[in-house]
C-alpha angles and dihedrals in degrees: 000000000000128000115228116211130191094271092054091047091050090050092051095045091046093055094044096049102032087233120138116258088243091057093046091051089051092051093047091047092048091048095050091044092051094046089049092049093049091049090048088056090051095251127142122233118206127191102188109236093006105063151270131271115205142145130251131196119234118202122230113268144173117257138174130247102233093211099050103017089230119147116249133185115239112205124233111263145174114241133189120247134191122203115193117232124233095260092051093048091050092047095055097044 
């Protein structure tokens, strides 16, 4: 299994679309910025067939410090979530 980083993704998209690497980087950056902004507002982003980005609220809870074993309070927070769409699930089976 190979990890694909942003540079490898830019290279692949550039060769598939005949766009310059600079343009591909600009598109990827704009896409991630826009997804982040919409999630920050509490909106849901759906790419039909690919998946859905949304946020979920986590309640406050008590945890343990693994080094000391001491109890700590973990604050409530909002976290991003991604749910894969049907076409993506079928493609990776």
